[in-house]
KEKE-3310 file (N, C-alpha, C; in steps of 0.2 Angstrom, whole numbers, plus 5000, padded with zeros to 4 digits):
npx = (4912:4931:4942:4959:4974:4976:4962:4949:4952:4951:4950:4951:4945:4951:4946:4949:4948:4959:4961:4971:4981:4995:5003:5015:5024:5039:5047:5040:5046:5060:5060:5056:5067:5073:5072:5071:5087:5092:5088:5092:5101:5107:5111:5119:5115:5104:5093:5095:5103:5108:5109:5099:5086:5082:5077:5070:5058:5058:5052:5039:5027:5014:5022:5033:5023:5016:5028:5033:5021:5012:5006:5007:5007:4995:4985:4993:4992:4979:4975:4975:4971:4981:4992:4996:4995:4995:4992:4994:4992:4997:4986:4987:4971:4953:4944:4942:4927:4921:4923:4923:4920:4903:4896:4893:4898:4908:4899:4905:4910:4912:4900:4901:4892:4892)
npy = (5081:5080:5091:5095:5099:5118:5127:5124:5111:5094:5080:5064:5049:5038:5024:5013:5001:4987:4983:4976:4971:4957:4962:4962:4952:4947:4965:4969:4964:4966:4980:4982:4973:4982:4991:4990:4985:5000:5002:5011:4999:4990:4977:4971:4971:4962:4947:4942:4944:4952:4947:4935:4940:4949:4936:4933:4944:4940:4926:4928:4939:4944:4949:4956:4965:4975:4980:4988:4998:5010:5022:5033:5043:5042:5056:5064:5074:5080:5096:5101:5092:5082:5069:5058:5044:5026:5013:5000:4983:4969:4953:4941:4933:4932:4948:4952:4947:4959:4966:4965:4967:4978:4987:4997:5004:4994:4985:4986:4999:5013:5025:5036:5048:5051)
npz = (5068:5075:5073:5068:5073:5062:5066:5057:5050:5044:5055:5044:5039:5025:5016:5003:4991:4978:4968:4956:4942:4937:4923:4918:4927:4929:4928:4938:4950:4946:4950:4960:4968:4963:4972:4983:4979:4982:4994:5011:5020:5034:5030:5037:5047:5049:5045:5031:5017:5001:4993:4993:4998:4989:4981:4986:4984:4970:4970:4974:4968:4977:4987:4983:4973:4986:4992:4984:4984:4985:4996:5000:4994:4988:4989:4986:4974:4979:4981:4998:5005:5019:5020:5032:5040:5037:5028:5018:5013:5003:4995:4986:4974:4976:4981:5000:5008:5015:5005:4995:4977:4974:4972:4977:4995:5005:5016:5031:5031:5041:5044:5033:5037:5049)
capx = (4918:4938:4947:4966:4979:4970:4953:4948:4957:4946:4957:4946:4950:4951:4944:4952:4952:4963:4964:4974:4981:5002:5005:5022:5032:5044:5045:5039:5050:5063:5058:5054:5072:5078:5069:5077:5094:5093:5089:5097:5100:5114:5114:5126:5109:5099:5095:5094:5107:5107:5105:5093:5079:5080:5077:5064:5055:5059:5048:5032:5024:5013:5028:5034:5020:5017:5033:5033:5015:5019:5000:5006:5008:4986:4982:4999:4988:4971:4974:4972:4977:4990:4996:4997:4997:4992:4992:4995:4997:4997:4986:4984:4964:4947:4944:4938:4920:4924:4931:4921:4911:4894:4892:4893:4902:4908:4893:4909:4911:4907:4893:4899:4884:4894)
capy = (5078:5082:5094:5089:5107:5126:5125:5122:5108:5092:5072:5059:5043:5037:5018:5009:4994:4992:4977:4974:4965:4960:4959:4959:4952:4953:4971:4971:4962:4969:4987:4981:4974:4991:4996:4984:4987:5009:5007:5011:4994:4991:4968:4965:4972:4961:4940:4937:4948:4955:4941:4929:4945:4950:4932:4932:4945:4936:4922:4929:4943:4947:4953:4961:4971:4977:4982:4996:5001:5017:5021:5041:5045:5039:5061:5069:5078:5082:5102:5104:5087:5078:5063:5059:5036:5021:5005:4994:4980:4965:4949:4935:4929:4937:4953:4948:4949:4963:4972:4961:4975:4976:4992:5002:5002:4988:4980:4985:5003:5015:5031:5044:5053:5048)
capz = (5070:5080:5070:5068:5070:5064:5069:5049:5048:5052:5051:5041:5037:5017:5014:4995:4988:4973:4964:4949:4937:4935:4918:4918:4930:4928:4927:4941:4951:4942:4950:4968:4967:4961:4975:4989:4981:4982:4998:5016:5022:5034:5028:5043:5052:5047:5047:5027:5015:4999:4987:4995:4999:4981:4977:4988:4982:4966:4970:4979:4967:4979:4992:4977:4974:4990:4993:4980:4983:4991:5003:5006:4988:4984:4988:4981:4970:4980:4986:5006:5010:5018:5020:5041:5041:5034:5029:5011:5012:4995:4993:4981:4977:4975:4986:5005:5007:5019:5002:4987:4972:4977:4970:4986:5003:5008:5023:5036:5031:5042:5040:5030:5041:5058)
cpx = (4926:4942:4956:4972:4977:4966:4951:4948:4950:4951:4951:4951:4951:4954:4946:4952:4953:4967:4967:4976:4991:5000:5012:5026:5037:5050:5044:5043:5056:5066:5056:5060:5079:5077:5073:5085:5098:5095:5095:5100:5104:5113:5117:5119:5108:5100:5096:5098:5106:5101:5099:5089:5078:5077:5070:5055:5053:5053:5042:5030:5020:5017:5033:5029:5017:5024:5038:5028:5018:5009:5001:5007:4997:4984:4989:4996:4983:4976:4972:4975:4982:4990:4998:4999:4994:4993:4992:4997:4995:4994:4983:4978:4961:4949:4941:4930:4919:4921:4931:4919:4905:4890:4893:4898:4903:4902:4897:4909:4906:4902:4894:4902:4885:4898)
cpy = (5077:5086:5093:5097:5110:5121:5123:5115:5099:5080:5066:5051:5038:5029:5017:5002:4996:4985:4978:4969:4964:4959:4959:4959:4951:4963:4972:4968:4964:4977:4988:4977:4976:4995:4995:4987:4993:5010:5005:5006:4993:4982:4964:4965:4966:4950:4940:4946:4949:4952:4938:4936:4947:4942:4932:4935:4942:4933:4925:4936:4944:4952:4957:4971:4977:4980:4988:5000:5008:5022:5031:5044:5045:5051:5066:5073:5082:5090:5100:5097:5085:5071:5060:5051:5033:5015:5001:4988:4973:4956:4944:4933:4935:4940:4950:4953:4953:4972:4971:4967:4974:4983:5000:5000:4997:4989:4985:4992:5008:5020:5036:5049:5056:5053)
cpz = (5071:5075:5072:5067:5070:5065:5062:5047:5052:5051:5050:5037:5028:5016:5008:4996:4982:4968:4954:4947:4937:4930:4915:4924:4932:4931:4933:4949:4951:4950:4957:4967:4967:4966:4984:4987:4983:4989:5008:5022:5026:5035:5035:5050:5055:5046:5034:5024:5007:4994:4989:4997:4992:4978:4980:4983:4971:4962:4972:4974:4972:4984:4988:4974:4979:4992:4991:4979:4988:4994:5001:4999:4982:4985:4990:4979:4971:4983:4994:5008:5012:5023:5032:5041:5038:5033:5024:5013:4999:4995:4987:4979:4975:4986:4993:5005:5006:5012:4996:4981:4980:4974:4975:4989:5004:5016:5032:5037:5034:5040:5041:5037:5051:5061)
residu = (MET:ALA:THR:ASP:GLY:ASP:PRO:GLY:SER:ARG:ARG:LEU:GLN:LEU:TYR:CYS:ARG:ILE:ASP:VAL:THR:VAL:THR:ASP:PRO:ALA:ALA:LEU:THR:ASP:HIS:ALA:VAL:ALA:GLY:LEU:ARG:ALA:ALA:ASP:ILE:ASP:TRP:ALA:GLN:GLU:GLU:ASP:ASP:LEU:GLY:SER:ALA:SER:ALA:GLU:LEU:ARG:GLY:ASP:LEU:THR:ARG:ALA:LEU:ALA:SER:VAL:ALA:ASP:VAL:THR:ARG:VAL:VAL:ASP:VAL:ILE:PRO:GLY:VAL:GLU:PHE:ARG:GLY:GLY:VAL:CYS:TRP:ALA:GLU:THR:GLY:PRO:PRO:ARG:ALA:PRO:PHE:ALA:PRO:THR:GLY:GLY:PRO:PRO:PRO:THR:ALA:PRO:ASP:PRO:ALA:GLN)
# end
């Protein structure tokens, strides 16, 4: 396994699927809109304005959730681990086939021994 940085460090990949239920859509969208308002966005340079972007978030729970999910915090409390990068998105409906709950890793998951 290749090291990265210090000779004792190792670069790993962490794969997750998180299943959530939105119990309070208004709380989620309010939080997403507040984050949008607090963001340092130069609206003059954007196709949207704050009002239309806020309306989009209020009308799309999936987009609202994706806008506030922070993948950088997944390993915050794990000692000896530093976040390097990642991707997070939200989808509506059941999990995609490779991520469906099976009691183990999806069949497309890489072998951790390799």
